[in-house]
All heavy atoms as a GROMACS GRO file, in nm:
protein
  592
    1GLN      N    1   4.265   5.883   2.500
    1GLN     CA    2   4.380   5.841   2.581
    1GLN      C    3   4.367   5.898   2.723
    1GLN      O    4   4.384   5.827   2.819
    1GLN     CB    5   4.509   5.889   2.513
    1GLN     CG    6   4.636   5.851   2.588
    1GLN     CD    7   4.674   5.705   2.567
    1GLN    OE1    8   4.625   5.638   2.477
    1GLN    NE2    9   4.759   5.654   2.652
    2SER      N   10   4.340   6.028   2.730
    2SER     CA   11   4.330   6.094   2.861
    2SER      C   12   4.212   6.040   2.942
    2SER      O   13   4.224   6.020   3.063
    2SER     CB   14   4.314   6.245   2.840
    2SER     OG   15   4.299   6.308   2.965
    3ASP      N   16   4.099   6.018   2.875
    3ASP     CA   17   3.982   5.964   2.945
    3ASP      C   18   4.009   5.823   2.997
    3ASP      O   19   3.968   5.788   3.108
    3ASP     CB   20   3.860   5.960   2.851
    3ASP     CG   21   3.804   6.098   2.822
    3ASP    OD1   22   3.834   6.191   2.901
    3ASP    OD2   23   3.733   6.113   2.722
    4MET      N   24   4.080   5.745   2.918
    4MET     CA   25   4.113   5.607   2.958
    4MET      C   26   4.207   5.608   3.078
    4MET      O   27   4.190   5.529   3.171
    4MET     CB   28   4.177   5.533   2.840
    4MET     CG   29   4.196   5.389   2.865
    4MET     SD   30   4.033   5.313   2.879
    4MET     CE   31   4.077   5.146   2.851
    5GLN      N   32   4.303   5.698   3.080
    5GLN     CA   33   4.397   5.707   3.192
    5GLN      C   34   4.324   5.753   3.318
    5GLN      O   35   4.347   5.699   3.427
    5GLN     CB   36   4.511   5.803   3.160
    5GLN     CG   37   4.618   5.807   3.267
    5GLN     CD   38   4.735   5.898   3.231
    5GLN    OE1   39   4.735   5.960   3.124
    5GLN    NE2   40   4.832   5.905   3.318
    6SER      N   41   4.236   5.848   3.303
    6SER     CA   42   4.157   5.897   3.417
    6SER      C   43   4.070   5.785   3.474
    6SER      O   44   4.061   5.767   3.595
    6SER     CB   45   4.070   6.016   3.373
    6SER     OG   46   3.986   6.055   3.478
    7TRP      N   47   4.004   5.711   3.384
    7TRP     CA   48   3.920   5.600   3.428
    7TRP      C   49   4.002   5.494   3.500
    7TRP      O   50   3.961   5.442   3.603
    7TRP     CB   51   3.850   5.538   3.307
    7TRP     CG   52   3.758   5.426   3.345
    7TRP    CD1   53   3.629   5.436   3.385
    7TRP    CD2   54   3.789   5.286   3.346
    7TRP    NE1   55   3.577   5.311   3.413
    7TRP    CE2   56   3.674   5.218   3.391
    7TRP    CE3   57   3.904   5.212   3.316
    7TRP    CZ2   58   3.670   5.079   3.403
    7TRP    CZ3   59   3.899   5.075   3.329
    7TRP    CH2   60   3.783   5.009   3.374
    8GLU      N   61   4.122   5.465   3.449
    8GLU     CA   62   4.210   5.366   3.512
    8GLU      C   63   4.253   5.412   3.651
    8GLU      O   64   4.252   5.333   3.747
    8GLU     CB   65   4.333   5.341   3.425
    8GLU     CG   66   4.422   5.230   3.480
    8GLU     CD   67   4.544   5.203   3.393
    8GLU    OE1   68   4.557   5.265   3.285
    8GLU    OE2   69   4.626   5.120   3.434
    9GLU      N   70   4.287   5.540   3.664
    9GLU     CA   71   4.327   5.593   3.795
    9GLU      C   72   4.211   5.586   3.895
    9GLU      O   73   4.230   5.549   4.010
    9GLU     CB   74   4.377   5.738   3.780
    9GLU     CG   75   4.511   5.748   3.712
    9GLU     CD   76   4.549   5.892   3.679
    9GLU    OE1   77   4.471   5.984   3.709
    9GLU    OE2   78   4.658   5.911   3.623
   10GLN      N   79   4.092   5.621   3.850
   10GLN     CA   80   3.975   5.614   3.937
   10GLN      C   81   3.945   5.470   3.979
   10GLN      O   82   3.911   5.442   4.094
   10GLN     CB   83   3.853   5.675   3.868
   10GLN     CG   84   3.860   5.825   3.856
   10GLN     CD   85   3.740   5.884   3.782
   10GLN    OE1   86   3.662   5.810   3.723
   10GLN    NE2   87   3.728   6.015   3.785
   11SER      N   88   3.961   5.379   3.884
   11SER     CA   89   3.937   5.237   3.914
   11SER      C   90   4.038   5.186   4.016
   11SER      O   91   4.001   5.115   4.111
   11SER     CB   92   3.948   5.153   3.786
   11SER     OG   93   3.847   5.191   3.696
   12GLN      N   94   4.165   5.221   3.997
   12GLN     CA   95   4.268   5.178   4.091
   12GLN      C   96   4.241   5.235   4.231
   12GLN      O   97   4.259   5.167   4.332
   12GLN     CB   98   4.408   5.222   4.042
   12GLN     CG   99   4.457   5.145   3.923
   12GLN     CD  100   4.474   4.996   3.952
   12GLN    OE1  101   4.514   4.957   4.060
   12GLN    NE2  102   4.441   4.914   3.854
   13GLY      N  103   4.197   5.361   4.236
   13GLY     CA  104   4.163   5.422   4.364
   13GLY      C  105   4.048   5.351   4.432
   13GLY      O  106   4.050   5.326   4.553
   14ALA      N  107   3.946   5.315   4.354
   14ALA     CA  108   3.831   5.244   4.409
   14ALA      C  109   3.871   5.106   4.460
   14ALA      O  110   3.827   5.062   4.566
   14ALA     CB  111   3.721   5.233   4.304
   15ILE      N  112   3.955   5.038   4.383
   15ILE     CA  113   4.002   4.904   4.424
   15ILE      C  114   4.080   4.913   4.554
   15ILE      O  115   4.060   4.834   4.647
   15ILE     CB  116   4.086   4.839   4.312
   15ILE    CG1  117   3.996   4.803   4.195
   15ILE    CG2  118   4.161   4.717   4.363
   15ILE    CD1  119   4.071   4.764   4.069
   16TYR      N  120   4.167   5.012   4.564
   16TYR     CA  121   4.246   5.031   4.686
   16TYR      C  122   4.154   5.058   4.806
   16TYR      O  123   4.173   5.001   4.913
   16TYR     CB  124   4.344   5.148   4.669
   16TYR     CG  125   4.419   5.182   4.795
   16TYR    CD1  126   4.530   5.107   4.833
   16TYR    CD2  127   4.378   5.286   4.878
   16TYR    CE1  128   4.600   5.136   4.950
   16TYR    CE2  129   4.446   5.316   4.994
   16TYR     CZ  130   4.556   5.241   5.030
   16TYR     OH  131   4.624   5.270   5.146
   17THR      N  132   4.053   5.142   4.786
   17THR     CA  133   3.959   5.174   4.894
   17THR      C  134   3.885   5.049   4.942
   17THR      O  135   3.872   5.026   5.062
   17THR     CB  136   3.858   5.281   4.846
   17THR    OG1  137   3.930   5.398   4.808
   17THR    CG2  138   3.759   5.315   4.955
   18VAL      N  139   3.840   4.968   4.848
   18VAL     CA  140   3.767   4.845   4.885
   18VAL      C  141   3.860   4.748   4.956
   18VAL      O  142   3.823   4.688   5.058
   18VAL     CB  143   3.704   4.781   4.760
   18VAL    CG1  144   3.652   4.641   4.791
   18VAL    CG2  145   3.592   4.869   4.705
   19GLU      N  146   3.981   4.731   4.907
   19GLU     CA  147   4.076   4.640   4.972
   19GLU      C  148   4.110   4.688   5.114
   19GLU      O  149   4.120   4.608   5.206
   19GLU     CB  150   4.203   4.627   4.888
   19GLU     CG  151   4.183   4.545   4.762
   19GLU     CD  152   4.306   4.541   4.673
   19GLU    OE1  153   4.399   4.623   4.692
   19GLU    OE2  154   4.309   4.455   4.583
   20TYR      N  155   4.127   4.819   5.128
   20TYR     CA  156   4.157   4.875   5.261
   20TYR      C  157   4.040   4.852   5.356
   20TYR      O  158   4.060   4.814   5.471
   20TYR     CB  159   4.187   5.025   5.248
   20TYR     CG  160   4.227   5.088   5.378
   20TYR    CD1  161   4.357   5.076   5.426
   20TYR    CD2  162   4.134   5.159   5.454
   20TYR    CE1  163   4.395   5.134   5.546
   20TYR    CE2  164   4.171   5.217   5.575
   20TYR     CZ  165   4.301   5.204   5.620
   20TYR     OH  166   4.338   5.260   5.740
   21ALA      N  167   3.918   4.874   5.308
   21ALA     CA  168   3.799   4.853   5.392
   21ALA      C  169   3.787   4.706   5.432
   21ALA      O  170   3.757   4.676   5.549
   21ALA     CB  171   3.674   4.899   5.318
   22CYS      N  172   3.810   4.616   5.339
   22CYS     CA  173   3.803   4.472   5.370
   22CYS      C  174   3.908   4.435   5.474
   22CYS      O  175   3.880   4.357   5.567
   22CYS     CB  176   3.822   4.389   5.244
   22CYS     SG  177   3.682   4.398   5.130
   23SER      N  178   4.027   4.490   5.461
   23SER     CA  179   4.134   4.462   5.557
   23SER      C  180   4.097   4.515   5.696
   23SER      O  181   4.119   4.446   5.796
   23SER     CB  182   4.263   4.528   5.509
   23SER     OG  183   4.365   4.516   5.606
   24ALA      N  184   4.038   4.634   5.701
   24ALA     CA  185   3.998   4.692   5.830
   24ALA      C  186   3.891   4.606   5.897
   24ALA      O  187   3.896   4.581   6.018
   24ALA     CB  188   3.948   4.834   5.810
   25ILE      N  189   3.795   4.559   5.820
   25ILE     CA  190   3.688   4.474   5.874
   25ILE      C  191   3.746   4.343   5.925
   25ILE      O  192   3.710   4.295   6.034
   25ILE     CB  193   3.579   4.449   5.769
   25ILE    CG1  194   3.502   4.579   5.744
   25ILE    CG2  195   3.484   4.338   5.812
   25ILE    CD1  196   3.409   4.574   5.626
   26LYS      N  197   3.838   4.283   5.850
   26LYS     CA  198   3.902   4.158   5.894
   26LYS      C  199   3.977   4.180   6.025
   26LYS      O  200   3.969   4.098   6.116
   26LYS     CB  201   3.996   4.105   5.787
   26LYS     CG  202   4.060   3.972   5.826
   26LYS     CD  203   4.158   3.926   5.722
   26LYS     CE  204   4.223   3.794   5.757
   26LYS     NZ  205   4.272   3.780   5.892
   27ASN      N  206   4.049   4.291   6.035
   27ASN     CA  207   4.123   4.320   6.158
   27ASN      C  208   4.029   4.338   6.277
   27ASN      O  209   4.059   4.293   6.387
   27ASN     CB  210   4.211   4.444   6.140
   27ASN     CG  211   4.330   4.418   6.050
   27ASN    OD1  212   4.374   4.305   6.035
   27ASN    ND2  213   4.380   4.522   5.988
   28MET      N  214   3.916   4.404   6.256
   28MET     CA  215   3.819   4.421   6.365
   28MET      C  216   3.761   4.285   6.406
   28MET      O  217   3.744   4.259   6.525
   28MET     CB  218   3.707   4.516   6.323
   28MET     CG  219   3.750   4.661   6.320
   28MET     SD  220   3.612   4.775   6.300
   28MET     CE  221   3.566   4.746   6.132
   29THR      N  222   3.732   4.202   6.308
   29THR     CA  223   3.678   4.070   6.338
   29THR      C  224   3.780   3.987   6.416
   29THR      O  225   3.745   3.922   6.514
   29THR     CB  226   3.641   3.997   6.208
   29THR    OG1  227   3.547   4.076   6.136
   29THR    CG2  228   3.582   3.860   6.235
   30ASP      N  229   3.906   3.994   6.376
   30ASP     CA  230   4.012   3.921   6.445
   30ASP      C  231   4.032   3.973   6.587
   30ASP      O  232   4.077   3.901   6.675
   30ASP     CB  233   4.144   3.930   6.368
   30ASP     CG  234   4.140   3.855   6.236
   30ASP    OD1  235   4.048   3.773   6.217
   30ASP    OD2  236   4.229   3.879   6.152
   31SER      N  237   4.000   4.100   6.610
   31SER     CA  238   4.018   4.161   6.742
   31SER      C  239   3.905   4.127   6.839
   31SER      O  240   3.918   4.152   6.959
   31SER     CB  241   4.028   4.313   6.729
   31SER     OG  242   4.140   4.348   6.652
   32SER      N  243   3.796   4.071   6.790
   32SER     CA  244   3.681   4.046   6.878
   32SER      C  245   3.717   3.956   6.996
   32SER      O  246   3.663   3.974   7.106
   32SER     CB  247   3.564   3.988   6.799
   32SER     OG  248   3.594   3.857   6.754
   33VAL      N  249   3.808   3.863   6.976
   33VAL     CA  250   3.847   3.774   7.086
   33VAL      C  251   3.912   3.854   7.198
   33VAL      O  252   3.891   3.827   7.316
   33VAL     CB  253   3.938   3.659   7.036
   33VAL    CG1  254   4.072   3.710   6.990
   33VAL    CG2  255   3.956   3.554   7.143
   34TYR      N  256   3.988   3.957   7.163
   34TYR     CA  257   4.052   4.040   7.264
   34TYR      C  258   3.950   4.127   7.337
   34TYR      O  259   3.958   4.145   7.459
   34TYR     CB  260   4.161   4.128   7.201
   34TYR     CG  261   4.268   4.045   7.135
   34TYR    CD1  262   4.279   4.041   6.996
   34TYR    CD2  263   4.357   3.969   7.210
   34TYR    CE1  264   4.376   3.964   6.934
   34TYR    CE2  265   4.455   3.892   7.149
   34TYR     CZ  266   4.464   3.890   7.011
   34TYR     OH  267   4.560   3.813   6.951
   35PHE      N  268   3.853   4.180   7.262
   35PHE     CA  269   3.748   4.259   7.326
   35PHE      C  270   3.666   4.174   7.422
   35PHE      O  271   3.628   4.218   7.531
   35PHE     CB  272   3.657   4.324   7.222
   35PHE     CG  273   3.722   4.437   7.147
   35PHE    CD1  274   3.732   4.433   7.010
   35PHE    CD2  275   3.772   4.547   7.215
   35PHE    CE1  276   3.791   4.538   6.940
   35PHE    CE2  277   3.831   4.652   7.147
   35PHE     CZ  278   3.840   4.647   7.009
   36LYS      N  279   3.638   4.051   7.384
   36LYS     CA  280   3.563   3.961   7.473
   36LYS      C  281   3.644   3.930   7.598
   36LYS      O  282   3.589   3.922   7.708
   36LYS     CB  283   3.526   3.832   7.399
   36LYS     CG  284   3.418   3.853   7.295
   36LYS     CD  285   3.388   3.726   7.217
   36LYS     CE  286   3.287   3.754   7.109
   36LYS     NZ  287   3.264   3.639   7.022
   37SER      N  288   3.775   3.914   7.583
   37SER     CA  289   3.861   3.889   7.698
   37SER      C  290   3.861   4.010   7.792
   37SER      O  291   3.852   3.994   7.914
   37SER     CB  292   4.003   3.859   7.651
   37SER     OG  293   4.090   3.845   7.760
   38ILE      N  294   3.871   4.128   7.736
   38ILE     CA  295   3.868   4.250   7.818
   38ILE      C  296   3.735   4.261   7.890
   38ILE      O  297   3.730   4.294   8.010
   38ILE     CB  298   3.894   4.374   7.730
   38ILE    CG1  299   4.038   4.374   7.680
   38ILE    CG2  300   3.863   4.503   7.805
   38ILE    CD1  301   4.065   4.474   7.570
   39ASP      N  302   3.626   4.233   7.821
   39ASP     CA  303   3.493   4.237   7.881
   39ASP      C  304   3.486   4.141   8.000
   39ASP      O  305   3.438   4.177   8.108
   39ASP     CB  306   3.388   4.200   7.776
   39ASP     CG  307   3.247   4.203   7.830
   39ASP    OD1  308   3.208   4.306   7.889
   39ASP    OD2  309   3.174   4.103   7.811
   40SER      N  310   3.538   4.020   7.981
   40SER     CA  311   3.537   3.920   8.087
   40SER      C  312   3.621   3.966   8.207
   40SER      O  313   3.580   3.952   8.323
   40SER     CB  314   3.588   3.787   8.033
   40SER     OG  315   3.600   3.693   8.136
   41LEU      N  316   3.739   4.020   8.179
   41LEU     CA  317   3.826   4.068   8.287
   41LEU      C  318   3.762   4.184   8.365
   41LEU      O  319   3.773   4.190   8.488
   41LEU     CB  320   3.962   4.110   8.231
   41LEU     CG  321   4.049   3.995   8.180
   41LEU    CD1  322   4.167   4.051   8.101
   41LEU    CD2  323   4.097   3.909   8.295
   42LEU      N  324   3.696   4.273   8.293
   42LEU     CA  325   3.628   4.385   8.361
   42LEU      C  326   3.515   4.335   8.449
   42LEU      O  327   3.498   4.380   8.563
   42LEU     CB  328   3.574   4.485   8.258
   42LEU     CG  329   3.678   4.572   8.189
   42LEU    CD1  330   3.615   4.648   8.073
   42LEU    CD2  331   3.740   4.669   8.288
   43LYS      N  332   3.436   4.240   8.399
   43LYS     CA  333   3.328   4.183   8.480
   43LYS      C  334   3.384   4.116   8.605
   43LYS      O  335   3.328   4.130   8.715
   43LYS     CB  336   3.248   4.082   8.399
   43LYS     CG  337   3.161   4.143   8.293
   43LYS     CD  338   3.091   4.034   8.214
   43LYS     CE  339   3.013   4.090   8.099
   43LYS     NZ  340   2.955   3.984   8.016
   44HIS      N  341   3.493   4.044   8.587
   44HIS     CA  342   3.555   3.974   8.700
   44HIS      C  343   3.606   4.074   8.803
   44HIS      O  344   3.588   4.055   8.924
   44HIS     CB  345   3.669   3.885   8.649
   44HIS     CG  346   3.733   3.803   8.756
   44HIS    ND1  347   3.668   3.699   8.818
   44HIS    CD2  348   3.856   3.810   8.812
   44HIS    CE1  349   3.749   3.646   8.909
   44HIS    NE2  350   3.864   3.712   8.906
   45SER      N  351   3.670   4.181   8.757
   45SER     CA  352   3.723   4.280   8.851
   45SER      C  353   3.611   4.353   8.924
   45SER      O  354   3.623   4.383   9.044
   45SER     CB  355   3.815   4.379   8.781
   45SER     OG  356   3.745   4.456   8.689
   46ILE      N  357   3.500   4.379   8.857
   46ILE     CA  358   3.384   4.442   8.924
   46ILE      C  359   3.329   4.349   9.031
   46ILE      O  360   3.298   4.393   9.142
   46ILE     CB  361   3.276   4.479   8.819
   46ILE    CG1  362   3.325   4.596   8.734
   46ILE    CG2  363   3.144   4.515   8.888
   46ILE    CD1  364   3.239   4.624   8.611
   47ALA      N  365   3.318   4.220   9.000
   47ALA     CA  366   3.268   4.124   9.098
   47ALA      C  367   3.362   4.115   9.219
   47ALA      O  368   3.316   4.110   9.334
   47ALA     CB  369   3.252   3.987   9.033
   48MET      N  370   3.492   4.117   9.192
   48MET     CA  371   3.588   4.112   9.303
   48MET      C  372   3.578   4.237   9.390
   48MET      O  373   3.584   4.229   9.514
   48MET     CB  374   3.730   4.094   9.251
   48MET     CG  375   3.755   3.956   9.193
   48MET     SD  376   3.924   3.938   9.133
   48MET     CE  377   4.015   3.942   9.284
   49LYS      N  378   3.562   4.352   9.327
   49LYS     CA  379   3.548   4.478   9.401
   49LYS      C  380   3.421   4.475   9.487
   49LYS      O  381   3.422   4.518   9.603
   49LYS     CB  382   3.545   4.595   9.303
   49LYS     CG  383   3.522   4.730   9.367
   49LYS     CD  384   3.637   4.770   9.456
   49LYS     CE  385   3.615   4.910   9.511
   49LYS     NZ  386   3.698   4.940   9.624
   50GLU      N  387   3.314   4.423   9.432
   50GLU     CA  388   3.189   4.413   9.509
   50GLU      C  389   3.206   4.318   9.628
   50GLU      O  390   3.154   4.343   9.736
   50GLU     CB  391   3.074   4.369   9.418
   50GLU     CG  392   3.032   4.478   9.321
   50GLU     CD  393   2.932   4.432   9.216
   50GLU    OE1  394   2.905   4.310   9.206
   50GLU    OE2  395   2.882   4.519   9.143
   51GLN      N  396   3.280   4.209   9.607
   51GLN     CA  397   3.307   4.117   9.718
   51GLN      C  398   3.390   4.185   9.826
   51GLN      O  399   3.364   4.169   9.945
   51GLN     CB  400   3.380   3.993   9.667
   51GLN     CG  401   3.292   3.891   9.604
   51GLN     CD  402   3.370   3.765   9.566
   51GLN    OE1  403   3.493   3.768   9.549
   51GLN    NE2  404   3.300   3.654   9.553
   52LEU      N  405   3.491   4.260   9.783
   52LEU     CA  406   3.574   4.334   9.879
   52LEU      C  407   3.490   4.433   9.959
   52LEU      O  408   3.502   4.441  10.082
   52LEU     CB  409   3.684   4.409   9.807
   52LEU     CG  410   3.815   4.336   9.786
   52LEU    CD1  411   3.907   4.420   9.697
   52LEU    CD2  412   3.883   4.307   9.917
   53ASN      N  413   3.407   4.507   9.889
   53ASN     CA  414   3.320   4.603   9.957
   53ASN      C  415   3.229   4.534  10.058
   53ASN      O  416   3.210   4.582  10.169
   53ASN     CB  417   3.237   4.682   9.856
   53ASN     CG  418   3.321   4.777   9.775
   53ASN    OD1  419   3.434   4.808   9.810
   53ASN    ND2  420   3.266   4.825   9.665
   54ALA      N  421   3.173   4.420  10.019
   54ALA     CA  422   3.083   4.347  10.108
   54ALA      C  423   3.159   4.292  10.228
   54ALA      O  424   3.109   4.296  10.341
   54ALA     CB  425   3.016   4.233  10.032
   55SER      N  426   3.281   4.243  10.206
   55SER     CA  427   3.357   4.184  10.317
   55SER      C  428   3.408   4.291  10.414
   55SER      O  429   3.433   4.264  10.530
   55SER     CB  430   3.474   4.101  10.265
   55SER     OG  431   3.571   4.185  10.208
   56GLN      N  432   3.420   4.414  10.367
   56GLN     CA  433   3.465   4.523  10.453
   56GLN      C  434   3.348   4.591  10.523
   56GLN      O  435   3.367   4.688  10.595
   56GLN     CB  436   3.543   4.626  10.371
   56GLN     CG  437   3.675   4.574  10.321
   56GLN     CD  438   3.744   4.669  10.226
   56GLN    OE1  439   3.686   4.769  10.184
   56GLN    NE2  440   3.868   4.636  10.190
   57GLY      N  441   3.228   4.539  10.503
   57GLY     CA  442   3.111   4.593  10.570
   57GLY      C  443   3.084   4.737  10.532
   57GLY      O  444   3.066   4.822  10.618
   58ARG      N  445   3.080   4.764  10.408
   58ARG     CA  446   3.056   4.899  10.358
   58ARG      C  447   2.927   4.955  10.417
   58ARG      O  448   2.822   4.891  10.413
   58ARG     CB  449   3.047   4.893  10.206
   58ARG     CG  450   3.086   5.019  10.139
   58ARG     CD  451   3.102   4.990   9.991
   58ARG     NE  452   3.095   5.113   9.916
   58ARG     CZ  453   3.200   5.183   9.881
   58ARG    NH1  454   3.320   5.141   9.912
   58ARG    NH2  455   3.187   5.294   9.813
   59ARG      N  456   2.934   5.076  10.470
   59ARG     CA  457   2.819   5.136  10.536
   59ARG      C  458   2.714   5.187  10.439
   59ARG      O  459   2.596   5.178  10.463
   59ARG     CB  460   2.864   5.254  10.624
   59ARG     CG  461   2.945   5.212  10.742
   59ARG     CD  462   2.981   5.332  10.824
   59ARG     NE  463   3.079   5.292  10.926
   59ARG     CZ  464   3.144   5.376  11.001
   59ARG    NH1  465   3.125   5.505  10.989
   59ARG    NH2  466   3.229   5.334  11.092
   60TYR      N  467   2.760   5.246  10.330
   60TYR     CA  468   2.667   5.306  10.235
   60TYR      C  469   2.659   5.219  10.111
   60TYR      O  470   2.761   5.189  10.050
   60TYR     CB  471   2.715   5.446  10.197
   60TYR     CG  472   2.736   5.534  10.317
   60TYR    CD1  473   2.864   5.561  10.364
   60TYR    CD2  474   2.627   5.590  10.383
   60TYR    CE1  475   2.883   5.641  10.475
   60TYR    CE2  476   2.646   5.670  10.495
   60TYR     CZ  477   2.774   5.696  10.540
   60TYR     OH  478   2.792   5.774  10.650
   61PRO      N  479   2.540   5.179  10.073
   61PRO     CA  480   2.528   5.094   9.953
   61PRO      C  481   2.569   5.172   9.828
   61PRO      O  482   2.544   5.291   9.817
   61PRO     CB  483   2.380   5.059   9.947
   61PRO     CG  484   2.310   5.161  10.030
   61PRO     CD  485   2.410   5.211  10.132
   62GLN      N  486   2.636   5.100   9.739
   62GLN     CA  487   2.678   5.163   9.614
   62GLN      C  488   2.557   5.183   9.524
   62GLN      O  489   2.459   5.108   9.531
   62GLN     CB  490   2.778   5.074   9.541
   62GLN     CG  491   2.920   5.114   9.566
   62GLN     CD  492   3.014   5.035   9.479
   62GLN    OE1  493   2.995   4.916   9.460
   62GLN    NE2  494   3.114   5.100   9.427
   63LYS      N  495   2.566   5.282   9.439
   63LYS     CA  496   2.461   5.307   9.342
   63LYS      C  497   2.455   5.186   9.248
   63LYS      O  498   2.557   5.143   9.195
   63LYS     CB  499   2.496   5.434   9.264
   63LYS     CG  500   2.393   5.478   9.165
   63LYS     CD  501   2.436   5.612   9.109
   63LYS     CE  502   2.411   5.616   8.962
   63LYS     NZ  503   2.454   5.740   8.901
   64PRO      N  504   2.337   5.128   9.229
   64PRO     CA  505   2.328   5.009   9.143
   64PRO      C  506   2.362   5.043   8.998
   64PRO      O  507   2.329   5.150   8.949
   64PRO     CB  508   2.182   4.964   9.155
   64PRO     CG  509   2.109   5.083   9.209
   64PRO     CD  510   2.209   5.168   9.283
   65ARG      N  511   2.433   4.950   8.933
   65ARG     CA  512   2.468   4.969   8.793
   65ARG      C  513   2.347   4.936   8.706
   65ARG      O  514   2.268   4.849   8.737
   65ARG     CB  515   2.584   4.876   8.754
   65ARG     CG  516   2.713   4.913   8.820
   65ARG     CD  517   2.826   4.824   8.775
   65ARG     NE  518   2.806   4.690   8.826
   65ARG     CZ  519   2.806   4.579   8.752
   65ARG    NH1  520   2.828   4.584   8.625
   65ARG    NH2  521   2.788   4.462   8.805
   66GLU      N  522   2.336   5.008   8.595
   66GLU     CA  523   2.229   4.981   8.502
   66GLU      C  524   2.261   4.856   8.421
   66GLU      O  525   2.375   4.828   8.391
   66GLU     CB  526   2.212   5.099   8.405
   66GLU     CG  527   2.167   5.226   8.474
   66GLU     CD  528   2.154   5.340   8.374
   66GLU    OE1  529   2.132   5.312   8.255
   66GLU    OE2  530   2.167   5.454   8.417
   67LYS      N  531   2.157   4.781   8.386
   67LYS     CA  532   2.177   4.659   8.310
   67LYS      C  533   2.234   4.687   8.172
   67LYS      O  534   2.311   4.610   8.119
   67LYS     CB  535   2.045   4.582   8.296
   67LYS     CG  536   1.998   4.520   8.423
   67LYS     CD  537   1.872   4.441   8.401
   67LYS     CE  538   1.824   4.381   8.532
   67LYS     NZ  539   1.701   4.306   8.514
   68ASN      N  540   2.197   4.798   8.112
   68ASN     CA  541   2.240   4.830   7.975
   68ASN      C  542   2.367   4.911   7.971
   68ASN      O  543   2.399   4.972   7.871
   68ASN     CB  544   2.128   4.903   7.901
   68ASN     CG  545   2.008   4.815   7.880
   68ASN    OD1  546   2.020   4.695   7.873
   68ASN    ND2  547   1.892   4.876   7.873
   69SER      N  548   2.443   4.914   8.080
   69SER     CA  549   2.563   4.996   8.082
   69SER      C  550   2.686   4.921   8.032
   69SER      O  551   2.796   4.974   8.036
   69SER     CB  552   2.590   5.047   8.225
   69SER     OG  553   2.620   4.938   8.309
   70ARG      N  554   2.669   4.799   7.984
   70ARG     CA  555   2.782   4.722   7.933
   70ARG      C  556   2.833   4.783   7.804
   70ARG      O  557   2.757   4.826   7.720
   70ARG     CB  558   2.740   4.578   7.905
   70ARG     CG  559   2.707   4.503   8.031
   70ARG     CD  560   2.666   4.362   8.005
   70ARG     NE  561   2.752   4.298   7.909
   70ARG     CZ  562   2.714   4.195   7.838
   70ARG    NH1  563   2.597   4.144   7.852
   70ARG    NH2  564   2.796   4.140   7.751
   71ILE      N  565   2.964   4.780   7.789
   71ILE     CA  566   3.027   4.832   7.668
   71ILE      C  567   3.015   4.727   7.557
   71ILE      O  568   2.976   4.756   7.446
   71ILE     CB  569   3.175   4.867   7.693
   71ILE    CG1  570   3.182   4.981   7.792
   71ILE    CG2  571   3.242   4.904   7.562
   71ILE    CD1  572   3.323   5.013   7.835
   72PHE      N  573   3.047   4.603   7.589
   72PHE     CA  574   3.045   4.495   7.492
   72PHE      C  575   2.934   4.400   7.529
   72PHE      O  576   2.923   4.357   7.641
   72PHE     CB  577   3.177   4.419   7.488
   72PHE     CG  578   3.294   4.509   7.463
   72PHE    CD1  579   3.378   4.546   7.566
   72PHE    CD2  580   3.318   4.558   7.337
   72PHE    CE1  581   3.485   4.629   7.544
   72PHE    CE2  582   3.425   4.640   7.314
   72PHE     CZ  583   3.507   4.677   7.417
   73GLN      N  584   2.854   4.365   7.433
   73GLN     CA  585   2.744   4.273   7.463
   73GLN      C  586   2.759   4.146   7.385
   73GLN      O  587   2.813   4.138   7.283
   73GLN     CB  588   2.611   4.339   7.429
   73GLN     CG  589   2.586   4.456   7.521
   73GLN     CD  590   2.448   4.515   7.498
   73GLN    OE1  591   2.368   4.462   7.423
   73GLN    NE2  592   2.422   4.624   7.564
   0.00000   0.00000   0.00000
């Protein structure tokens, strides 16, 4: 009886863990559209800042950004 109850409790715990993990993965997947939007907005704001700097005749060139410095690819 005791072994069966222990096994049932462990099984329920494992099921809960798997369901929670699946839910977390689904939420991350659903959030990808927002991350892509943020990435796009950041790229746009960097381009606008570079245009502003160029139009103001910046005397000292900015340090070039690395190609692999993107957060989201």
